[in-house]
PyMOL Python script that loads the backbone (N, CA, C, O; Angstrom):
from pymol import cmd

cmd.read_pdbstr("""\
ATOM      1  N   MET A   1     164.842  65.246  67.627  1.00  0.00           N
ATOM      2  CA  MET A   1     165.918  64.644  66.877  1.00  0.00           C
ATOM      3  C   MET A   1     166.185  65.476  65.629  1.00  0.00           C
ATOM      4  O   MET A   1     165.302  66.164  65.116  1.00  0.00           O
ATOM      5  N   LYS A   2     167.432  65.394  65.153  1.00  0.00           N
ATOM      6  CA  LYS A   2     167.842  66.216  64.025  1.00  0.00           C
ATOM      7  C   LYS A   2     168.833  65.440  63.170  1.00  0.00           C
ATOM      8  O   LYS A   2     169.740  64.790  63.692  1.00  0.00           O
ATOM      9  N   TRP A   3     168.655  65.512  61.848  1.00  0.00           N
ATOM     10  CA  TRP A   3     169.539  64.845  60.896  1.00  0.00           C
ATOM     11  C   TRP A   3     170.022  65.862  59.874  1.00  0.00           C
ATOM     12  O   TRP A   3     169.357  66.866  59.616  1.00  0.00           O
ATOM     13  N   GLU A   4     171.191  65.591  59.294  1.00  0.00           N
ATOM     14  CA  GLU A   4     171.774  66.501  58.313  1.00  0.00           C
ATOM     15  C   GLU A   4     172.353  65.698  57.148  1.00  0.00           C
ATOM     16  O   GLU A   4     172.889  64.604  57.322  1.00  0.00           O
ATOM     17  N   ALA A   5     172.225  66.278  55.963  1.00  0.00           N
ATOM     18  CA  ALA A   5     172.854  65.725  54.761  1.00  0.00           C
ATOM     19  C   ALA A   5     173.427  66.889  53.972  1.00  0.00           C
ATOM     20  O   ALA A   5     172.761  67.907  53.784  1.00  0.00           O
ATOM     21  N   VAL A   6     174.662  66.738  53.509  1.00  0.00           N
ATOM     22  CA  VAL A   6     175.314  67.774  52.708  1.00  0.00           C
ATOM     23  C   VAL A   6     175.700  67.159  51.373  1.00  0.00           C
ATOM     24  O   VAL A   6     176.323  66.098  51.317  1.00  0.00           O
ATOM     25  N   ILE A   7     175.320  67.842  50.299  1.00  0.00           N
ATOM     26  CA  ILE A   7     175.757  67.419  48.969  1.00  0.00           C
ATOM     27  C   ILE A   7     176.485  68.587  48.316  1.00  0.00           C
ATOM     28  O   ILE A   7     176.207  69.748  48.617  1.00  0.00           O
ATOM     29  N   THR A   8     177.406  68.278  47.432  1.00  0.00           N
ATOM     30  CA  THR A   8     178.186  69.332  46.774  1.00  0.00           C
ATOM     31  C   THR A   8     178.010  69.343  45.259  1.00  0.00           C
ATOM     32  O   THR A   8     178.437  70.290  44.599  1.00  0.00           O
ATOM     33  N   THR A   9     177.394  68.315  44.703  1.00  0.00           N
ATOM     34  CA  THR A   9     177.168  68.311  43.263  1.00  0.00           C
ATOM     35  C   THR A   9     175.709  67.980  42.972  1.00  0.00           C
ATOM     36  O   THR A   9     175.166  67.125  43.671  1.00  0.00           O
ATOM     37  N   PRO A  10     175.065  68.552  42.049  1.00  0.00           N
ATOM     38  CA  PRO A  10     175.616  69.527  41.108  1.00  0.00           C
ATOM     39  C   PRO A  10     175.876  70.894  41.731  1.00  0.00           C
ATOM     40  O   PRO A  10     176.630  71.687  41.168  1.00  0.00           O
ATOM     41  N   LYS A  11     175.263  71.189  42.891  1.00  0.00           N
ATOM     42  CA  LYS A  11     175.577  72.405  43.636  1.00  0.00           C
ATOM     43  C   LYS A  11     175.498  72.095  45.123  1.00  0.00           C
ATOM     44  O   LYS A  11     174.884  71.111  45.536  1.00  0.00           O
ATOM     45  N   TYR A  12     176.128  72.945  45.917  1.00  0.00           N
ATOM     46  CA  TYR A  12     176.154  72.732  47.357  1.00  0.00           C
ATOM     47  C   TYR A  12     174.756  72.931  47.946  1.00  0.00           C
ATOM     48  O   TYR A  12     174.091  73.929  47.667  1.00  0.00           O
ATOM     49  N   LEU A  13     174.325  71.976  48.757  1.00  0.00           N
ATOM     50  CA  LEU A  13     173.102  72.087  49.545  1.00  0.00           C
ATOM     51  C   LEU A  13     173.317  71.412  50.883  1.00  0.00           C
ATOM     52  O   LEU A  13     173.934  70.350  50.969  1.00  0.00           O
ATOM     53  N   ARG A  14     172.803  72.037  51.920  1.00  0.00           N
ATOM     54  CA  ARG A  14     172.777  71.395  53.237  1.00  0.00           C
ATOM     55  C   ARG A  14     171.314  71.229  53.609  1.00  0.00           C
ATOM     56  O   ARG A  14     170.555  72.197  53.648  1.00  0.00           O
ATOM     57  N   CYS A  15     170.934  70.004  53.880  1.00  0.00           N
ATOM     58  CA  CYS A  15     169.551  69.697  54.239  1.00  0.00           C
ATOM     59  C   CYS A  15     169.510  69.232  55.690  1.00  0.00           C
ATOM     60  O   CYS A  15     170.388  68.504  56.153  1.00  0.00           O
ATOM     61  N   VAL A  16     168.486  69.665  56.387  1.00  0.00           N
ATOM     62  CA  VAL A  16     168.300  69.299  57.782  1.00  0.00           C
ATOM     63  C   VAL A  16     166.862  68.818  57.950  1.00  0.00           C
ATOM     64  O   VAL A  16     165.926  69.445  57.455  1.00  0.00           O
ATOM     65  N   ILE A  17     166.700  67.709  58.648  1.00  0.00           N
ATOM     66  CA  ILE A  17     165.378  67.235  59.021  1.00  0.00           C
ATOM     67  C   ILE A  17     165.285  67.304  60.541  1.00  0.00           C
ATOM     68  O   ILE A  17     166.128  66.762  61.255  1.00  0.00           O
ATOM     69  N   GLU A  18     164.252  67.976  61.020  1.00  0.00           N
ATOM     70  CA  GLU A  18     164.034  68.097  62.462  1.00  0.00           C
ATOM     71  C   GLU A  18     162.661  67.564  62.831  1.00  0.00           C
ATOM     72  O   GLU A  18     161.663  67.887  62.186  1.00  0.00           O
ATOM     73  N   HIS A  19     162.618  66.744  63.875  1.00  0.00           N
ATOM     74  CA  HIS A  19     161.345  66.281  64.417  1.00  0.00           C
ATOM     75  C   HIS A  19     160.848  67.368  65.348  1.00  0.00           C
ATOM     76  O   HIS A  19     161.542  67.752  66.290  1.00  0.00           O
ATOM     77  N   GLU A  20     159.640  67.869  65.088  1.00  0.00           N
ATOM     78  CA  GLU A  20     159.129  68.974  65.883  1.00  0.00           C
ATOM     79  C   GLU A  20     157.703  68.710  66.336  1.00  0.00           C
ATOM     80  O   GLU A  20     156.924  68.034  65.664  1.00  0.00           O
ATOM     81  N   GLN A  21     157.392  69.262  67.487  1.00  0.00           N
ATOM     82  CA  GLN A  21     156.037  69.223  68.011  1.00  0.00           C
ATOM     83  C   GLN A  21     155.528  70.651  68.051  1.00  0.00           C
ATOM     84  O   GLN A  21     156.268  71.572  68.393  1.00  0.00           O
ATOM     85  N   PHE A  22     154.275  70.831  67.704  1.00  0.00           N
ATOM     86  CA  PHE A  22     153.703  72.160  67.664  1.00  0.00           C
ATOM     87  C   PHE A  22     152.207  72.054  67.915  1.00  0.00           C
ATOM     88  O   PHE A  22     151.667  70.957  68.057  1.00  0.00           O
ATOM     89  N   THR A  23     151.544  73.198  67.968  1.00  0.00           N
ATOM     90  CA  THR A  23     150.114  73.244  68.256  1.00  0.00           C
ATOM     91  C   THR A  23     149.363  73.778  67.049  1.00  0.00           C
ATOM     92  O   THR A  23     149.759  74.779  66.451  1.00  0.00           O
ATOM     93  N   ASN A  24     148.286  73.107  66.697  1.00  0.00           N
ATOM     94  CA  ASN A  24     147.416  73.560  65.626  1.00  0.00           C
ATOM     95  C   ASN A  24     146.783  74.877  66.055  1.00  0.00           C
ATOM     96  O   ASN A  24     146.152  74.943  67.110  1.00  0.00           O
ATOM     97  N   ILE A  25     146.942  75.924  65.253  1.00  0.00           N
ATOM     98  CA  ILE A  25     146.433  77.244  65.658  1.00  0.00           C
ATOM     99  C   ILE A  25     144.914  77.347  65.537  1.00  0.00           C
ATOM    100  O   ILE A  25     144.313  78.273  66.081  1.00  0.00           O
ATOM    101  N   ILE A  26     144.295  76.418  64.838  1.00  0.00           N
ATOM    102  CA  ILE A  26     142.842  76.475  64.677  1.00  0.00           C
ATOM    103  C   ILE A  26     142.121  75.881  65.891  1.00  0.00           C
ATOM    104  O   ILE A  26     141.182  76.480  66.414  1.00  0.00           O
ATOM    105  N   ASP A  27     142.568  74.696  66.338  1.00  0.00           N
ATOM    106  CA  ASP A  27     141.851  74.054  67.443  1.00  0.00           C
ATOM    107  C   ASP A  27     142.736  73.690  68.638  1.00  0.00           C
ATOM    108  O   ASP A  27     142.303  72.964  69.533  1.00  0.00           O
ATOM    109  N   ASN A  28     143.963  74.189  68.654  1.00  0.00           N
ATOM    110  CA  ASN A  28     144.905  73.975  69.762  1.00  0.00           C
ATOM    111  C   ASN A  28     145.239  72.515  70.034  1.00  0.00           C
ATOM    112  O   ASN A  28     145.621  72.172  71.153  1.00  0.00           O
ATOM    113  N   THR A  29     145.103  71.656  69.043  1.00  0.00           N
ATOM    114  CA  THR A  29     145.485  70.258  69.229  1.00  0.00           C
ATOM    115  C   THR A  29     146.987  70.100  69.008  1.00  0.00           C
ATOM    116  O   THR A  29     147.569  70.790  68.171  1.00  0.00           O
ATOM    117  N   PRO A  30     147.608  69.201  69.751  1.00  0.00           N
ATOM    118  CA  PRO A  30     149.034  68.970  69.553  1.00  0.00           C
ATOM    119  C   PRO A  30     149.284  68.211  68.245  1.00  0.00           C
ATOM    120  O   PRO A  30     148.558  67.278  67.901  1.00  0.00           O
ATOM    121  N   LEU A  31     150.308  68.626  67.543  1.00  0.00           N
ATOM    122  CA  LEU A  31     150.713  67.988  66.290  1.00  0.00           C
ATOM    123  C   LEU A  31     152.203  67.731  66.333  1.00  0.00           C
ATOM    124  O   LEU A  31     152.921  68.335  67.129  1.00  0.00           O
ATOM    125  N   GLU A  32     152.669  66.837  65.480  1.00  0.00           N
ATOM    126  CA  GLU A  32     154.105  66.647  65.331  1.00  0.00           C
ATOM    127  C   GLU A  32     154.391  66.227  63.909  1.00  0.00           C
ATOM    128  O   GLU A  32     153.527  65.692  63.215  1.00  0.00           O
ATOM    129  N   GLY A  33     155.617  66.477  63.483  1.00  0.00           N
ATOM    130  CA  GLY A  33     156.006  66.130  62.133  1.00  0.00           C
ATOM    131  C   GLY A  33     157.491  66.317  61.949  1.00  0.00           C
ATOM    132  O   GLY A  33     158.224  66.583  62.901  1.00  0.00           O
ATOM    133  N   PHE A  34     157.922  66.177  60.721  1.00  0.00           N
ATOM    134  CA  PHE A  34     159.332  66.259  60.375  1.00  0.00           C
ATOM    135  C   PHE A  34     159.509  67.369  59.340  1.00  0.00           C
ATOM    136  O   PHE A  34     159.011  67.280  58.218  1.00  0.00           O
ATOM    137  N   TYR A  35     160.225  68.409  59.741  1.00  0.00           N
ATOM    138  CA  TYR A  35     160.497  69.512  58.837  1.00  0.00           C
ATOM    139  C   TYR A  35     161.775  69.230  58.058  1.00  0.00           C
ATOM    140  O   TYR A  35     162.796  68.859  58.638  1.00  0.00           O
ATOM    141  N   LEU A  36     161.715  69.405  56.752  1.00  0.00           N
ATOM    142  CA  LEU A  36     162.888  69.356  55.890  1.00  0.00           C
ATOM    143  C   LEU A  36     163.251  70.794  55.563  1.00  0.00           C
ATOM    144  O   LEU A  36     162.476  71.509  54.927  1.00  0.00           O
ATOM    145  N   TYR A  37     164.434  71.218  56.000  1.00  0.00           N
ATOM    146  CA  TYR A  37     164.953  72.546  55.699  1.00  0.00           C
ATOM    147  C   TYR A  37     166.096  72.395  54.704  1.00  0.00           C
ATOM    148  O   TYR A  37     166.920  71.490  54.832  1.00  0.00           O
ATOM    149  N   VAL A  38     166.146  73.279  53.715  1.00  0.00           N
ATOM    150  CA  VAL A  38     167.199  73.242  52.707  1.00  0.00           C
ATOM    151  C   VAL A  38     167.918  74.587  52.718  1.00  0.00           C
ATOM    152  O   VAL A  38     167.286  75.643  52.682  1.00  0.00           O
ATOM    153  N   TYR A  39     169.264  74.531  52.767  1.00  0.00           N
ATOM    154  CA  TYR A  39     170.094  75.732  52.829  1.00  0.00           C
ATOM    155  C   TYR A  39     171.061  75.743  51.655  1.00  0.00           C
ATOM    156  O   TYR A  39     171.549  74.692  51.240  1.00  0.00           O
ATOM    157  N   ASP A  40     171.340  76.934  51.115  1.00  0.00           N
ATOM    158  CA  ASP A  40     172.317  77.060  50.043  1.00  0.00           C
ATOM    159  C   ASP A  40     173.716  77.268  50.626  1.00  0.00           C
ATOM    160  O   ASP A  40     173.906  77.205  51.841  1.00  0.00           O
ATOM    161  N   LYS A  41     174.680  77.514  49.760  1.00  0.00           N
ATOM    162  CA  LYS A  41     176.080  77.644  50.202  1.00  0.00           C
ATOM    163  C   LYS A  41     176.297  78.832  51.141  1.00  0.00           C
ATOM    164  O   LYS A  41     177.268  78.857  51.896  1.00  0.00           O
ATOM    165  N   ASP A  42     175.400  79.809  51.096  1.00  0.00           N
ATOM    166  CA  ASP A  42     175.494  80.972  51.983  1.00  0.00           C
ATOM    167  C   ASP A  42     174.676  80.783  53.268  1.00  0.00           C
ATOM    168  O   ASP A  42     174.493  81.725  54.039  1.00  0.00           O
ATOM    169  N   GLU A  43     174.185  79.551  53.490  1.00  0.00           N
ATOM    170  CA  GLU A  43     173.370  79.190  54.653  1.00  0.00           C
ATOM    171  C   GLU A  43     172.024  79.907  54.660  1.00  0.00           C
ATOM    172  O   GLU A  43     171.420  80.087  55.717  1.00  0.00           O
ATOM    173  N   LYS A  44     171.558  80.314  53.492  1.00  0.00           N
ATOM    174  CA  LYS A  44     170.227  80.896  53.362  1.00  0.00           C
ATOM    175  C   LYS A  44     169.217  79.761  53.237  1.00  0.00           C
ATOM    176  O   LYS A  44     169.395  78.855  52.423  1.00  0.00           O
ATOM    177  N   ASN A  45     168.167  79.809  54.036  1.00  0.00           N
ATOM    178  CA  ASN A  45     167.118  78.805  53.968  1.00  0.00           C
ATOM    179  C   ASN A  45     166.331  79.051  52.688  1.00  0.00           C
ATOM    180  O   ASN A  45     165.687  80.089  52.538  1.00  0.00           O
ATOM    181  N   THR A  46     166.386  78.093  51.766  1.00  0.00           N
ATOM    182  CA  THR A  46     165.724  78.255  50.474  1.00  0.00           C
ATOM    183  C   THR A  46     164.398  77.512  50.380  1.00  0.00           C
ATOM    184  O   THR A  46     163.537  77.881  49.581  1.00  0.00           O
ATOM    185  N   HIS A  47     164.224  76.476  51.184  1.00  0.00           N
ATOM    186  CA  HIS A  47     162.993  75.683  51.159  1.00  0.00           C
ATOM    187  C   HIS A  47     162.743  75.098  52.545  1.00  0.00           C
ATOM    188  O   HIS A  47     163.681  74.824  53.293  1.00  0.00           O
ATOM    189  N   ASP A  48     161.477  74.910  52.873  1.00  0.00           N
ATOM    190  CA  ASP A  48     161.137  74.109  54.047  1.00  0.00           C
ATOM    191  C   ASP A  48     159.791  73.434  53.788  1.00  0.00           C
ATOM    192  O   ASP A  48     158.873  74.014  53.209  1.00  0.00           O
ATOM    193  N   TYR A  49     159.718  72.197  54.237  1.00  0.00           N
ATOM    194  CA  TYR A  49     158.544  71.360  54.007  1.00  0.00           C
ATOM    195  C   TYR A  49     158.227  70.599  55.289  1.00  0.00           C
ATOM    196  O   TYR A  49     159.134  70.218  56.029  1.00  0.00           O
ATOM    197  N   LEU A  50     156.958  70.381  55.547  1.00  0.00           N
ATOM    198  CA  LEU A  50     156.528  69.570  56.674  1.00  0.00           C
ATOM    199  C   LEU A  50     156.026  68.233  56.148  1.00  0.00           C
ATOM    200  O   LEU A  50     155.184  68.186  55.252  1.00  0.00           O
ATOM    201  N   GLN A  51     156.549  67.146  56.711  1.00  0.00           N
ATOM    202  CA  GLN A  51     156.133  65.802  56.331  1.00  0.00           C
ATOM    203  C   GLN A  51     155.670  65.049  57.585  1.00  0.00           C
ATOM    204  O   GLN A  51     156.069  65.376  58.703  1.00  0.00           O
ATOM    205  N   ASP A  52     154.832  64.048  57.378  1.00  0.00           N
ATOM    206  CA  ASP A  52     154.324  63.254  58.505  1.00  0.00           C
ATOM    207  C   ASP A  52     155.368  62.318  59.101  1.00  0.00           C
ATOM    208  O   ASP A  52     155.334  62.038  60.299  1.00  0.00           O
ATOM    209  N   THR A  53     156.294  61.832  58.278  1.00  0.00           N
ATOM    210  CA  THR A  53     157.289  60.871  58.757  1.00  0.00           C
ATOM    211  C   THR A  53     158.687  61.274  58.306  1.00  0.00           C
ATOM    212  O   THR A  53     158.864  62.029  57.350  1.00  0.00           O
ATOM    213  N   PHE A  54     159.667  60.749  59.022  1.00  0.00           N
ATOM    214  CA  PHE A  54     161.066  60.956  58.636  1.00  0.00           C
ATOM    215  C   PHE A  54     161.303  60.420  57.228  1.00  0.00           C
ATOM    216  O   PHE A  54     161.960  61.076  56.420  1.00  0.00           O
ATOM    217  N   GLN A  55     160.780  59.247  56.930  1.00  0.00           N
ATOM    218  CA  GLN A  55     160.992  58.631  55.618  1.00  0.00           C
ATOM    219  C   GLN A  55     160.425  59.498  54.495  1.00  0.00           C
ATOM    220  O   GLN A  55     161.046  59.617  53.439  1.00  0.00           O
ATOM    221  N   PHE A  56     159.260  60.101  54.706  1.00  0.00           N
ATOM    222  CA  PHE A  56     158.696  60.995  53.688  1.00  0.00           C
ATOM    223  C   PHE A  56     159.604  62.198  53.451  1.00  0.00           C
ATOM    224  O   PHE A  56     159.773  62.633  52.312  1.00  0.00           O
ATOM    225  N   ALA A  57     160.191  62.739  54.521  1.00  0.00           N
ATOM    226  CA  ALA A  57     161.101  63.882  54.384  1.00  0.00           C
ATOM    227  C   ALA A  57     162.360  63.487  53.622  1.00  0.00           C
ATOM    228  O   ALA A  57     162.839  64.247  52.780  1.00  0.00           O
ATOM    229  N   VAL A  58     162.902  62.300  53.912  1.00  0.00           N
ATOM    230  CA  VAL A  58     164.083  61.795  53.201  1.00  0.00           C
ATOM    231  C   VAL A  58     163.751  61.605  51.717  1.00  0.00           C
ATOM    232  O   VAL A  58     164.547  61.966  50.849  1.00  0.00           O
ATOM    233  N   GLU A  59     162.586  61.042  51.432  1.00  0.00           N
ATOM    234  CA  GLU A  59     162.188  60.818  50.040  1.00  0.00           C
ATOM    235  C   GLU A  59     161.995  62.139  49.299  1.00  0.00           C
ATOM    236  O   GLU A  59     162.347  62.241  48.123  1.00  0.00           O
ATOM    237  N   GLN A  60     161.446  63.140  49.962  1.00  0.00           N
ATOM    238  CA  GLN A  60     161.279  64.434  49.309  1.00  0.00           C
ATOM    239  C   GLN A  60     162.636  65.056  48.994  1.00  0.00           C
ATOM    240  O   GLN A  60     162.826  65.611  47.912  1.00  0.00           O
ATOM    241  N   ALA A  61     163.568  64.970  49.918  1.00  0.00           N
ATOM    242  CA  ALA A  61     164.913  65.503  49.667  1.00  0.00           C
ATOM    243  C   ALA A  61     165.561  64.785  48.485  1.00  0.00           C
ATOM    244  O   ALA A  61     166.250  65.404  47.674  1.00  0.00           O
ATOM    245  N   SER A  62     165.338  63.499  48.397  1.00  0.00           N
ATOM    246  CA  SER A  62     165.897  62.714  47.293  1.00  0.00           C
ATOM    247  C   SER A  62     165.262  63.113  45.963  1.00  0.00           C
ATOM    248  O   SER A  62     165.963  63.361  44.982  1.00  0.00           O
ATOM    249  N   GLU A  63     163.951  63.172  45.937  1.00  0.00           N
ATOM    250  CA  GLU A  63     163.237  63.469  44.695  1.00  0.00           C
ATOM    251  C   GLU A  63     163.437  64.911  44.233  1.00  0.00           C
ATOM    252  O   GLU A  63     163.641  65.155  43.044  1.00  0.00           O
ATOM    253  N   ASP A  64     163.383  65.863  45.156  1.00  0.00           N
ATOM    254  CA  ASP A  64     163.439  67.276  44.780  1.00  0.00           C
ATOM    255  C   ASP A  64     164.859  67.826  44.639  1.00  0.00           C
ATOM    256  O   ASP A  64     165.093  68.748  43.859  1.00  0.00           O
ATOM    257  N   PHE A  65     165.821  67.251  45.406  1.00  0.00           N
ATOM    258  CA  PHE A  65     167.151  67.844  45.443  1.00  0.00           C
ATOM    259  C   PHE A  65     168.284  66.865  45.165  1.00  0.00           C
ATOM    260  O   PHE A  65     169.452  67.255  45.174  1.00  0.00           O
ATOM    261  N   GLY A  66     167.958  65.607  44.918  1.00  0.00           N
ATOM    262  CA  GLY A  66     168.982  64.614  44.607  1.00  0.00           C
ATOM    263  C   GLY A  66     169.829  64.180  45.789  1.00  0.00           C
ATOM    264  O   GLY A  66     170.967  63.747  45.604  1.00  0.00           O
ATOM    265  N   VAL A  67     169.298  64.287  47.003  1.00  0.00           N
ATOM    266  CA  VAL A  67     170.052  63.890  48.201  1.00  0.00           C
ATOM    267  C   VAL A  67     169.909  62.380  48.387  1.00  0.00           C
ATOM    268  O   VAL A  67     168.799  61.884  48.580  1.00  0.00           O
ATOM    269  N   PRO A  68     171.025  61.644  48.331  1.00  0.00           N
ATOM    270  CA  PRO A  68     170.938  60.193  48.521  1.00  0.00           C
ATOM    271  C   PRO A  68     170.495  59.839  49.945  1.00  0.00           C
ATOM    272  O   PRO A  68     170.839  60.533  50.902  1.00  0.00           O
ATOM    273  N   GLU A  69     169.739  58.766  50.069  1.00  0.00           N
ATOM    274  CA  GLU A  69     169.292  58.338  51.403  1.00  0.00           C
ATOM    275  C   GLU A  69     170.467  58.026  52.313  1.00  0.00           C
ATOM    276  O   GLU A  69     170.353  58.166  53.531  1.00  0.00           O
ATOM    277  N   THR A  70     171.583  57.610  51.755  1.00  0.00           N
ATOM    278  CA  THR A  70     172.759  57.255  52.558  1.00  0.00           C
ATOM    279  C   THR A  70     173.522  58.477  53.068  1.00  0.00           C
ATOM    280  O   THR A  70     174.456  58.332  53.858  1.00  0.00           O
ATOM    281  N   ALA A  71     173.138  59.679  52.629  1.00  0.00           N
ATOM    282  CA  ALA A  71     173.850  60.892  53.034  1.00  0.00           C
ATOM    283  C   ALA A  71     173.435  61.406  54.416  1.00  0.00           C
ATOM    284  O   ALA A  71     174.113  62.259  54.989  1.00  0.00           O
ATOM    285  N   TRP A  72     172.336  60.895  54.945  1.00  0.00           N
ATOM    286  CA  TRP A  72     171.813  61.430  56.204  1.00  0.00           C
ATOM    287  C   TRP A  72     172.591  60.939  57.420  1.00  0.00           C
ATOM    288  O   TRP A  72     172.894  59.754  57.554  1.00  0.00           O
ATOM    289  N   ARG A  73     172.910  61.903  58.317  1.00  0.00           N
ATOM    290  CA  ARG A  73     173.598  61.613  59.571  1.00  0.00           C
ATOM    291  C   ARG A  73     172.850  62.273  60.708  1.00  0.00           C
ATOM    292  O   ARG A  73     172.472  63.441  60.617  1.00  0.00           O
ATOM    293  N   ARG A  74     172.637  61.530  61.778  1.00  0.00           N
ATOM    294  CA  ARG A  74     171.977  62.113  62.942  1.00  0.00           C
ATOM    295  C   ARG A  74     172.962  63.039  63.655  1.00  0.00           C
ATOM    296  O   ARG A  74     174.088  62.641  63.956  1.00  0.00           O
ATOM    297  N   ILE A  75     172.539  64.271  63.923  1.00  0.00           N
ATOM    298  CA  ILE A  75     173.432  65.241  64.566  1.00  0.00           C
ATOM    299  C   ILE A  75     172.938  65.655  65.954  1.00  0.00           C
ATOM    300  O   ILE A  75     173.678  66.297  66.700  1.00  0.00           O
ATOM    301  N   GLU A  76     171.732  65.308  66.303  1.00  0.00           N
ATOM    302  CA  GLU A  76     171.196  65.583  67.659  1.00  0.00           C
ATOM    303  C   GLU A  76     170.229  64.493  68.029  1.00  0.00           C
ATOM    304  O   GLU A  76     169.659  64.518  69.120  1.00  0.00           O
TER     305      GLU A  76
END
""", "prot")
cmd.dss("prot")
cmd.show_as("cartoon", "prot")
cmd.util.cbc("prot")
cmd.orient("prot")
């Protein structure tokens, strides 16, 4: 699943949260989480964070970048 939020003030940011599954490289155990990706106006990835839950990723976007919780839209 994938969600997107775009804000334009105080500066343009596009944030994407993706639910991803991956493998722990130390012990090969399956893991999953929610990546928060942040892009600037030139679509350059400026930040990425891994969170355990969708809600934690939304809260981080709100606290660190001022993205309102109501800005998120599911895109996939």
